[in-house]
N, CA, C and O of each residue as an XYZ file, in Angstrom:
720
protein
N      14.571     13.684     -8.392
C      14.876     13.330     -6.993
C      14.031     11.971     -7.521
O      13.952     11.734     -8.727
N      13.513     11.250     -6.683
C      13.098     10.166     -6.766
C      11.370     10.026     -5.800
O      10.998     10.528     -4.739
N      10.958      9.474     -6.398
C       9.286      9.748     -6.277
C       8.672     10.874     -6.899
O       7.747     11.413     -6.290
N       9.107     11.426     -8.262
C       8.472     12.155     -9.258
C       9.135     13.506     -7.652
O       8.170     14.072     -7.139
N      10.323     13.851     -7.111
C      10.990     15.191     -6.299
C       9.449     15.342     -5.858
O       8.869     16.425     -5.930
N       8.906     14.295     -5.447
C       7.089     14.222     -4.230
C       6.670     15.306     -5.276
O       6.502     16.350     -4.645
N       6.502     15.444     -6.207
C       5.961     16.111     -7.171
C       4.212     15.654     -6.849
O       3.703     14.671     -7.387
N       3.152     16.941     -5.492
C       1.828     15.838     -5.755
C       1.366     16.111     -6.878
O       0.143     16.014     -6.976
N       2.064     16.496     -7.977
C       0.410     16.920     -9.282
C       0.801     15.235    -10.134
O       0.406     14.842    -11.231
N       1.674     14.557     -9.159
C       1.978     13.560    -10.056
C       2.050     12.313     -9.065
O       2.835     11.406     -8.792
N       1.204     12.623     -8.805
C       0.647     11.297     -6.967
C      -0.108     10.476     -7.116
O      -0.785     11.498     -7.004
N      -0.948      9.391     -7.306
C      -1.575      9.022     -7.124
C      -2.409      9.222     -5.005
O      -1.964      9.114     -3.862
N      -3.732      9.540     -5.658
C      -4.784      9.983     -4.488
C      -4.851      9.126     -3.530
O      -5.483      8.101     -3.787
N      -4.393      9.225     -2.498
C      -5.241      8.250     -1.265
C      -6.185      9.458     -0.788
O      -5.526     10.453     -0.487
N      -7.101      9.555     -0.696
C      -7.959     10.379     -0.209
C      -9.721      9.936      0.133
O     -10.670     10.640      0.481
N      -9.634      8.822     -0.081
C     -11.425      7.992     -0.301
C     -11.535      7.418      1.495
O     -10.624      7.073      2.248
N     -13.064      7.503      1.741
C     -13.407      7.087      2.742
C     -13.279      5.183      2.021
O     -12.929      4.723      0.934
N     -13.813      4.527      3.424
C     -14.524      2.530      2.934
C     -15.852      3.085      2.085
O     -16.167      2.001      1.595
N     -17.028      4.188      1.478
C     -17.495      4.269      0.753
C     -17.273      5.118     -0.337
O     -18.316      5.627     -0.747
N     -16.116      5.486     -1.028
C     -15.157      5.840     -1.636
C     -15.393      7.581     -1.946
O     -14.983      8.312     -2.847
N     -16.264      7.827     -0.720
C     -16.677      9.427      0.124
C     -14.940     10.179      0.089
O     -13.908     10.032      0.742
N     -15.334     10.912     -0.927
C     -13.350     12.041     -0.610
C     -13.537     12.852      1.395
O     -14.254     13.529      2.131
N     -12.307     12.104      1.306
C     -12.038     12.321      3.338
C     -10.801     13.237      2.897
O     -10.303     13.153      1.774
N     -10.247     14.326      4.115
C      -8.319     14.343      4.339
C      -8.289     13.706      5.379
O      -9.180     13.076      5.947
N      -6.791     13.944      5.745
C      -5.638     14.675      5.093
C      -5.581     13.224      4.007
O      -5.900     12.036      4.065
N      -5.072     14.009      3.200
C      -5.208     13.398      1.914
C      -3.628     12.126      1.484
O      -2.898     13.096      1.280
N      -2.786     11.057      1.257
C      -2.000     11.110      1.448
C      -1.706     11.152      0.092
O      -2.498     11.532     -0.771
N       0.122     10.527     -0.219
C       0.336     10.778     -1.345
C       0.649      9.151     -2.384
O       0.435      8.104     -1.773
N       1.033      9.060     -3.573
C       1.564      7.088     -3.329
C       1.401      7.932     -4.927
O       0.597      8.527     -5.645
N       3.227      7.330     -4.802
C       4.310      7.703     -6.287
C       4.796      5.977     -6.538
O       5.648      5.618     -5.725
N       4.303      4.764     -7.673
C       4.205      4.396     -8.350
C       5.496      3.741     -9.914
O       5.645      4.241    -11.029
N       6.069      2.700     -9.389
C       7.066      3.000    -10.493
C       7.801      1.176    -10.473
O       7.931      0.575     -9.406
N       8.168      0.600    -11.727
C       8.637     -0.581    -11.593
C       9.595     -1.255    -12.550
O       9.164     -1.232    -13.703
N      11.123     -2.027    -12.368
C      11.723     -2.003    -13.680
C      11.701     -3.992    -13.889
O      12.496     -4.865    -14.236
N      10.378     -3.907    -13.460
C      11.002     -5.562    -14.852
C      10.899     -6.599    -13.135
O      10.790     -7.821    -13.235
N      10.922     -6.304    -12.490
C      11.601     -7.077    -11.792
C      10.581     -6.538    -10.535
O       9.500     -7.126    -10.526
N      10.810     -5.242     -9.197
C       9.935     -4.938     -8.695
C       8.924     -3.985     -8.898
O       8.930     -3.295     -9.918
N       7.999     -3.865     -7.981
C       7.407     -2.611     -8.204
C       7.794     -1.825     -6.627
O       8.002     -2.335     -5.526
N       7.785     -0.540     -7.023
C       8.860      0.676     -5.901
C       7.361      1.839     -5.653
O       7.102      2.690     -6.505
N       6.549      1.681     -4.432
C       5.330      2.028     -4.078
C       6.205      3.507     -3.011
O       7.110      3.196     -2.236
N       5.941      4.400     -3.094
C       6.383      5.839     -1.683
C       5.725      6.489     -1.635
O       5.424      7.364     -2.446
N       5.236      6.196     -0.482
C       3.826      6.898      0.229
C       4.147      8.335      1.271
O       4.734      8.441      2.347
N       3.568      9.174      0.521
C       3.870     10.701      1.784
C       2.072     10.357      2.396
O       0.977     10.136      1.879
N       2.702     10.503      3.903
C       1.496      9.955      5.000
C       1.465     12.023      5.432
O       2.379     12.762      5.798
N       0.155     12.272      5.186
C      -0.599     13.844      5.310
C      -0.698     13.164      6.894
O      -0.120     12.091      7.070
N      -1.349     13.726      7.906
C      -1.521     13.654      9.331
C      -1.207     14.989     10.238
O      -0.257     15.754     10.408
N      -2.913     14.785     10.853
C      -3.055     16.053     12.007
C      -1.830     16.498     12.714
O      -1.666     15.618     13.559
N      -1.129     17.137     12.812
C       0.304     17.809     13.824
C      -0.324     18.038     15.068
O       0.322     17.729     16.069
N      -1.801     18.666     15.252
C      -1.995     18.299     16.789
C      -1.896     16.923     17.422
O      -1.412     16.797     18.547
N      -2.198     16.223     16.949
C      -2.323     14.070     17.664
C      -1.278     13.696     16.410
O      -1.059     13.583     15.204
N      -0.669     13.574     18.313
C       0.643     13.194     17.678
C       0.459     10.204     17.178
O      -0.017      9.142     17.579
N       1.400     10.939     16.037
C       1.913      9.261     15.350
C       1.360      8.490     16.635
O       1.693      8.915     17.741
N       0.162      6.877     16.489
C       0.571      5.924     17.389
C       1.430      4.741     15.832
O       1.266      4.183     14.747
N       2.513      5.123     17.170
C       3.748      4.155     15.586
C       4.743      2.819     16.389
O       5.940      2.592     16.215
N       3.584      1.952     17.454
C       3.523      0.897     18.064
C       3.311     -0.441     15.824
O       3.012      0.014     14.720
N       3.584     -1.650     16.141
C       3.419     -2.799     15.347
C       1.937     -3.545     15.207
O       1.883     -4.767     15.346
N       0.727     -2.767     14.927
C      -0.302     -4.062     15.478
C      -1.034     -2.697     14.843
O      -0.963     -1.536     15.244
N      -2.002     -3.443     13.334
C      -2.629     -2.672     11.911
C      -3.871     -2.674     13.013
O      -3.853     -3.149     14.148
N      -4.957     -1.996     12.328
C      -6.721     -1.068     12.952
C      -5.784     -0.452     14.557
O      -6.337      0.561     14.984
N      -5.003     -0.726     15.107
C      -4.375      0.177     16.625
C      -3.766      1.782     16.094
O      -3.966      2.887     16.599
N      -3.090      1.457     15.081
C      -1.197      2.238     15.142
C      -1.317      2.759     13.560
O      -1.592      2.092     12.562
N      -1.083      3.869     13.651
C      -0.967      4.374     12.183
C      -0.587      2.849     11.300
O      -0.416      1.743     11.812
N      -0.517      3.253      9.658
C       0.025      2.235      9.518
C      -0.126      2.605      7.690
O      -0.750      3.552      7.213
N       0.496      1.752      7.075
C       0.595      2.184      5.201
C      -0.427      0.253      4.514
O       0.041     -0.874      4.678
N      -1.084      0.419      4.178
C      -0.953     -0.848      3.212
C      -0.757     -0.311      2.298
O      -0.718      0.866      1.939
N      -0.518     -1.960      1.566
C      -0.318     -2.422     -0.234
C      -1.175     -3.553     -0.139
O      -0.956     -4.402      0.725
N      -1.864     -3.630     -0.713
C      -2.821     -5.534     -1.582
C      -2.533     -5.257     -2.282
O      -2.600     -4.067     -2.594
N      -1.893     -6.376     -3.181
C      -1.991     -6.613     -4.297
C      -2.096     -7.979     -5.072
O      -1.588     -9.037     -4.699
N      -3.110     -7.707     -6.631
C      -3.224     -9.745     -6.850
C      -3.153     -9.737     -8.417
O      -3.850     -9.192     -9.273
N      -2.237    -10.409     -8.460
C      -2.538    -10.619    -10.344
C      -3.283    -11.659    -10.424
O      -3.182    -12.628     -9.672
N      -4.110    -11.543    -11.361
C      -5.398    -12.374    -11.188
C      -4.922    -13.069    -12.434
O      -6.023    -13.618    -12.387
N      -4.407    -13.529    -13.397
C      -3.532    -13.799    -14.429
C      -5.304    -15.046    -15.061
O      -5.234    -16.069    -15.742
N      -6.262    -14.563    -14.642
C      -7.189    -15.258    -14.984
C      -7.952    -16.877    -14.170
O      -8.793    -17.719    -14.484
N      -7.026    -16.595    -12.994
C      -7.082    -17.437    -11.870
C      -7.667    -17.228    -11.479
O      -7.366    -16.078    -11.159
N      -9.139    -17.546    -10.845
C      -9.440    -17.406     -9.575
C      -9.518    -17.131     -7.939
O      -9.944    -16.452     -7.006
N      -8.961    -17.926     -8.274
C      -7.019    -18.642     -6.668
C      -6.191    -17.946     -6.389
O      -5.303    -18.208     -5.577
N      -6.343    -16.721     -7.126
C      -4.712    -16.283     -7.293
C      -4.984    -15.564     -5.817
O      -6.075    -15.087     -5.505
N      -3.439    -15.569     -4.692
C      -4.234    -14.729     -3.912
C      -3.349    -13.053     -3.616
O      -2.217    -12.777     -4.012
N      -4.011    -12.414     -3.051
C      -3.673    -11.571     -2.307
C      -2.344    -10.948     -1.848
O      -2.067    -11.108     -0.659
N      -1.335    -10.142     -2.748
C      -0.621    -10.105     -0.971
C      -1.497     -8.989     -0.122
O      -2.455     -8.361     -0.572
N      -0.805     -8.864      1.553
C      -1.466     -7.720      1.997
C      -0.272     -8.028      2.904
O       0.129     -9.047      3.465
N       0.351     -6.122      2.798
C       0.913     -5.666      2.462
C       1.403     -4.307      3.439
O       1.877     -3.229      3.082
N       1.109     -4.786      4.697
C       1.147     -3.369      6.094
C       2.797     -2.773      6.696
O       3.693     -3.615      6.647
N       3.058     -1.770      7.084
C       3.838     -0.762      7.499
C       4.358      0.199      8.281
O       4.589      1.168      7.557
N       4.651      0.415      9.370
C       4.597      1.442     10.049
C       5.383      2.624     10.151
O       6.336      2.766      9.385
N       5.043      3.677     11.182
C       5.813      4.591     11.423
C       7.556      4.170     11.350
O       8.556      4.464     10.695
N       7.097      3.190     12.616
C       8.748      2.849     13.325
C       9.875      2.490     12.254
O      11.089      2.695     12.252
N       8.818      1.737     11.138
C       9.757      0.841     10.208
C       9.712     -0.488     10.985
O      10.673     -1.095     11.457
N       7.875     -0.957     11.043
C       8.315     -2.333     11.621
C       7.080     -2.991     10.005
O       5.929     -2.580      9.856
N       7.426     -3.507      9.532
C       6.726     -4.287      8.346
C       6.690     -5.659      8.750
O       7.399     -6.362      9.471
N       5.408     -5.870      7.910
C       4.199     -7.168      8.142
C       3.611     -7.452      7.366
O       2.623     -6.750      7.154
N       3.987     -9.269      6.013
C       3.196     -9.779      5.664
C       1.960    -10.051      6.377
O       2.036    -10.736      7.397
N       0.177     -9.362      5.764
C      -0.536    -10.258      6.066
C      -1.076    -12.106      5.864
O      -0.985    -12.826      4.870
N      -1.599    -12.388      7.168
C      -2.267    -13.328      5.802
C      -3.742    -13.426      6.047
O      -4.545    -14.358      6.087
N      -3.797    -12.327      6.174
C      -5.465    -11.902      6.422
C      -6.735    -12.465      5.717
O      -7.648    -13.210      6.074
N      -6.314    -11.588      4.191
C      -6.605    -12.334      2.606
C      -6.756    -13.821      2.613
O      -7.127    -14.520      1.670
N      -6.363    -14.260      3.995
C      -6.548    -16.360      3.575
C      -5.194    -16.317      2.245
O      -5.355    -17.254      1.463
N      -4.509    -15.821      2.049
C      -3.261    -16.138      0.765
C      -2.712    -17.492      1.709
O      -2.639    -17.739      2.913
N      -2.420    -18.113      0.596
C      -1.303    -19.441      1.487
C      -0.186    -19.207      2.578
O       0.556    -18.252      2.347
N      -0.033    -19.670      3.319
C       0.791    -19.039      4.528
C       3.004    -18.940      3.442
O       3.986    -18.199      3.478
N       2.602    -20.122      2.775
C       4.567    -19.859      1.733
C       4.356    -18.834      1.391
O       5.421    -18.334      1.027
N       2.955    -17.665      1.198
C       2.705    -16.246     -0.259
C       3.502    -15.762      0.905
O       4.699    -15.545      0.715
N       2.752    -15.476      2.622
C       3.186    -15.072      3.459
C       4.376    -14.531      3.954
O       4.923    -13.437      4.092
N       4.551    -15.620      4.150
C       6.525    -15.945      4.425
C       7.084    -15.900      3.880
O       8.253    -15.987      4.257
N       6.697    -15.670      2.057
C       7.963    -15.251      1.246
C       7.984    -13.514      1.184
O       8.981    -12.805      1.322
N       6.731    -13.118      0.961
C       6.223    -11.244      1.086
C       7.638    -11.655      2.419
O       8.806    -11.958      2.177
N       6.950    -11.510      3.795
C       7.800    -11.482      4.222
C       8.613    -11.162      4.688
O       8.783    -10.476      5.696
N       9.945    -12.125      3.262
C      10.770    -12.097      3.520
C      11.587    -11.007      2.671
O      12.646    -10.531      3.080
N      11.142    -10.745      1.751
C      11.674    -10.672      0.281
C      11.129     -9.162     -0.156
O      11.572     -8.550     -1.128
N      10.089     -8.671      0.733
C       9.516     -7.033      0.670
C      10.513     -6.562      1.605
O      10.969     -6.986      2.667
N      10.820     -4.950      0.439
C      11.723     -4.116      1.749
C      10.909     -2.892      2.341
O      10.201     -2.051      1.786
N      11.052     -2.973      2.878
C       9.942     -1.589      3.871
C      10.814     -0.375      4.020
O      12.033     -0.547      4.007
N      10.363      0.733      4.150
C      12.211      1.721      4.872
C      10.195      2.826      5.335
O       9.341      3.352      4.622
N      10.355      2.647      6.735
C       9.410      4.301      7.150
C      10.381      5.537      7.329
O      11.598      5.380      7.429
N       9.849      6.611      7.358
C      10.252      7.972      8.556
C       9.265      8.978      8.771
O       8.981      9.734      7.841
N       8.859      9.054      9.576
C       8.302     10.599     10.634
C       9.072     11.708     10.461
O      10.071     11.835     11.168
N       8.775     12.589      9.598
C       9.487     13.774      8.616
C       9.096     14.594      9.634
O       9.884     15.448     10.042
N       7.588     14.431     10.296
C       7.668     15.974     11.143
C       6.242     15.660     11.729
O       5.788     14.523     11.599
N       5.524     16.643     12.372
C       4.253     16.526     13.055
C       2.788     16.254     12.340
O       1.666     15.837     12.631
N       3.540     16.769     11.205
C       2.824     16.872      9.638
C       2.477     15.035      7.971
O       1.748     14.323      7.280
N       3.847     15.483      8.474
C       4.329     14.203      7.398
C       4.593     13.151      7.917
O       4.966     13.361      9.071
N       4.597     11.369      7.490
C       5.484     10.518      7.659
C       5.215      9.845      6.492
O       4.053      9.744      6.099
N       6.723      9.069      5.504
C       7.037      8.827      4.155
C       7.191      6.530      4.756
O       7.371      5.892      5.793
N       7.026      6.317      3.681
C       6.456      5.117      3.819
C       7.176      4.825      1.952
O       7.073      5.521      0.942
N       7.963      3.316      2.239
C       9.045      3.089      0.968
C       8.260      1.583      0.532
O       7.408      1.519      1.418
N       8.078      0.381     -0.305
C       8.149     -0.427     -0.179
C       8.614     -1.099     -2.323
O       8.214     -0.815     -3.452
N       9.737     -2.140     -1.621
C      10.222     -2.145     -2.932
C       9.621     -4.095     -3.300
O      10.505     -4.937     -3.149
N       8.718     -4.421     -3.578
C       8.238     -5.496     -3.799
C       8.678     -6.489     -5.148
O       8.344     -6.033     -6.241
N       9.071     -7.205     -5.145
C       9.195     -8.297     -5.999
C       8.369     -8.842     -6.715
O       7.573     -9.559     -6.108
N       8.250     -8.772     -7.815
C       6.922     -8.729     -8.542
C       6.958    -10.234     -8.821
O       5.979    -10.503     -9.516
N       7.825    -11.524     -8.514
C       8.129    -12.659     -8.531
C       7.126    -12.926     -7.236
O       6.875    -14.102     -7.501
N       6.400    -12.672     -6.063
C       5.684    -13.087     -5.261
C       3.675    -13.057     -5.917
O       2.522    -13.197     -5.509
N       4.493    -12.763     -7.166
C       2.128    -12.302     -7.863
C       2.274    -13.590     -9.003
O       1.342    -14.349     -9.270
N       3.858    -13.681     -9.708
C       3.842    -15.157    -10.846
C       5.487    -15.261    -11.072
O       6.278    -14.397    -10.695
N       5.739    -16.124    -11.555
C       6.899    -16.836    -11.949
C       7.153    -15.489    -12.982
O       7.818    -14.469    -12.799
N       6.298    -15.954    -14.188
C       6.508    -15.247    -15.216
C       6.102    -13.943    -15.685
O       5.113    -13.946    -16.418
N       6.642    -12.819    -15.427
C       6.213    -11.860    -14.810
C       5.662    -11.006    -17.050
O       6.640    -11.064    -17.796
N       4.900    -10.660    -17.446
C       4.817    -10.512    -19.207
C       4.651     -9.189    -18.083
O       4.450     -8.776    -16.941
N       5.115     -8.787    -20.463
C       5.579     -7.468    -20.740
C       4.138     -6.740    -20.435
O       3.520     -7.802    -20.506
N       3.246     -5.911    -20.191
C       2.579     -4.980    -19.833
C       1.908     -5.430    -18.810
O       0.787     -5.718    -19.229
N       2.004     -5.687    -17.486
C       1.417     -6.744    -16.549
C       0.515     -5.853    -16.458
O       0.776     -4.669    -16.670
N      -0.826     -6.325    -16.090
C      -1.818     -5.793    -14.964
C      -1.877     -6.585    -13.604
O      -1.746     -7.805    -13.512
N      -2.066     -5.824    -12.694
C      -2.314     -5.950    -11.002
C      -3.670     -5.141    -10.237
O      -3.779     -3.932    -10.032
N      -4.651     -6.246     -9.895
C      -5.330     -5.276     -8.968
C      -4.696     -4.934     -7.066
O      -4.302     -5.839     -6.330
N      -4.767     -3.411     -6.655
C      -4.553     -3.158     -6.407
C      -5.281     -1.862     -4.901
O      -5.949     -0.834     -5.017
N      -4.830     -2.453     -3.863
C      -5.229     -1.335     -3.292
C      -4.443     -0.662     -2.370
O      -3.408     -1.244     -2.044
N      -4.626      0.203     -1.967
C      -3.477      1.648     -0.981
C      -3.558      1.741     -0.096
O      -2.480      1.302      0.303
N      -4.521      2.255      1.381
C      -4.618      1.636      2.068
C      -3.756      3.059      3.324
O      -2.530      3.166      3.338
N      -4.422      3.733      3.994
C      -3.453      4.109      5.084
C      -4.537      4.268      6.265
O      -5.740      4.416      6.053
N      -4.069      4.229      7.264
C      -4.729      4.017      8.436
C      -4.322      5.608      9.237
O      -3.187      6.035      9.447
N      -5.439      6.174      9.529
C      -4.762      7.432     10.293
C      -5.991      7.399     11.948
O      -7.169      7.520     12.285
N      -4.403      7.107     12.558
C      -5.509      7.312     13.912
C      -6.156      8.144     15.035
O      -6.641      8.008     16.158
N      -5.743      9.615     13.572
C      -6.211     10.129     14.853
C      -7.506     10.997     13.651
O      -7.747     12.203     13.670
N      -8.007     10.202     12.921
C      -8.839     10.493     11.968
C      -8.681     11.249     10.139
O      -7.591     11.578      9.671
N      -9.706     11.352      9.556
C     -10.777      9.533      9.370
C      -9.394      8.294      9.566
O      -8.190      8.304      9.311
N      -9.966      7.709      9.915
C      -9.571      6.777     10.399
C      -8.682      5.373      8.964
O      -7.575      4.838      8.904
N      -9.552      5.333      8.356
C      -8.872      4.562      6.956
C      -9.317      5.460      5.829
O     -10.447      5.799      5.475
N      -8.237      5.723      5.411
C      -8.161      6.369      4.365
C      -7.615      5.389      3.023
O      -6.607      4.687      3.092
N      -8.518      5.501      1.771
C      -8.205      3.987      0.368
C      -8.076      5.146     -0.527
O      -8.700      6.206     -0.502
N      -6.662      4.538     -1.745
C      -6.597      4.739     -2.929
C      -8.525      4.487     -3.521
O      -9.097      5.523     -3.860
N      -8.969      3.762     -3.559
C     -10.198      3.576     -4.089
C     -10.355      2.771     -2.455
O      -9.503      2.187     -1.785
N     -12.075      3.083     -2.143
C     -13.161      2.557     -1.420
C     -13.852      0.874     -1.735
O     -13.764      0.335     -2.838
N     -14.335      0.415     -0.868
C     -13.769     -0.491     -0.977
C     -15.456     -1.021     -0.513
O     -16.027     -1.898     -1.161
N     -15.807     -0.649      0.140
C     -17.265     -0.836      0.992
C     -16.923     -2.110      1.823
O     -17.676     -2.676      2.616
N     -15.850     -2.401      1.547
C     -15.600     -3.084      2.544
C     -13.439     -3.640      3.487
O     -12.531     -3.139      4.149
N     -13.692     -4.442      3.065
C     -11.792     -4.360      3.362
C     -11.420     -3.830      2.943
O     -12.154     -3.325      2.093
N     -10.025     -3.309      2.959
C      -8.961     -2.615      2.745
C      -8.361     -3.550      2.005
O      -7.172     -3.401      2.284
N      -8.463     -4.575      1.100
C      -7.742     -4.818      0.778
C      -8.191     -5.975     -0.492
O      -7.944     -7.096     -0.935
N      -8.901     -4.949     -0.648
C     -10.838     -6.342     -1.158
C     -10.368     -5.492     -2.749
O     -10.894     -4.441     -3.114
N      -9.201     -6.286     -3.582
C      -8.141     -5.755     -4.866
C      -9.533     -5.585     -5.737
O      -9.704     -4.625     -6.488
N     -10.222     -6.328     -5.601
C     -11.237     -6.647     -7.204
C     -12.411     -5.384     -6.747
O     -13.483     -5.156     -7.307
N     -11.787     -4.635     -5.489
C     -13.182     -3.366     -5.663
C     -12.477     -2.709     -5.969
O     -13.207     -1.752     -6.229
N     -11.188     -2.282     -6.256
C     -10.356     -1.213     -5.858
C      -9.961     -1.174     -7.804
O     -10.718     -1.519     -8.712
N      -8.237     -0.516     -7.933
C      -8.097      0.126     -8.635
C      -6.973     -1.129     -9.405
O      -6.609     -2.196     -8.911
N      -6.578     -0.475    -10.907
C      -5.771     -1.438    -10.672
C      -5.151     -0.534    -11.480
O      -5.392      0.571    -11.967
N      -3.713     -1.865    -11.468
C      -2.194     -1.243    -11.965
C      -1.811     -1.563    -13.362
O      -1.807     -2.788    -13.486
N      -1.472     -0.934    -14.514
C      -0.786     -1.373    -15.515
C       0.579     -1.148    -15.795
O       0.955      0.016    -15.937
N       1.663     -2.413    -15.931
C       2.774     -1.126    -16.439
C       3.102     -1.442    -16.967
O       3.132     -2.612    -17.349
N       3.730     -0.192    -17.436
C       4.280      0.046    -18.821
C       5.309     -0.842    -18.789
O       5.736     -1.336    -17.746
N       5.916     -1.170    -20.356
C       6.896     -1.485    -20.948
C       7.891     -0.599    -20.237
O       9.078     -0.620    -20.563
């Protein structure tokens, strides 16, 4: 099955607060690529006693965010901020000051799907064309990345890597190395 059979032992843990302190409930992510696209699957554990807030409003509703930057030696490389909601709504955000054409292209080319599985968890999937980061995808490409989940029932911000600041500050987060 896809996403490593949702084997939680093979997942990237999204279990850190803003200052990298451990928080629960945990979310789990699996990532893969085919040389053209980055695929991200996220399983979000939530408090089953508190309903999801499913509209499409960042910071005000439950959501997932994938933030990516391909630095390639250029300090001006844009940060893609890709946000998805439990109702299946997706947006490419300009919050990290990426150029309008990059934000628009991401909004048109990224594929997103979400499903509320039950009261205890919902899932999200992204297909992100690597050409949004660079026209020439090198073998073994490295990408700055952070994965964040907004959980309205609390704790409110859960991240792969706590940044001490904004969720999309990829330079303070993690690195993906795309295996050949």
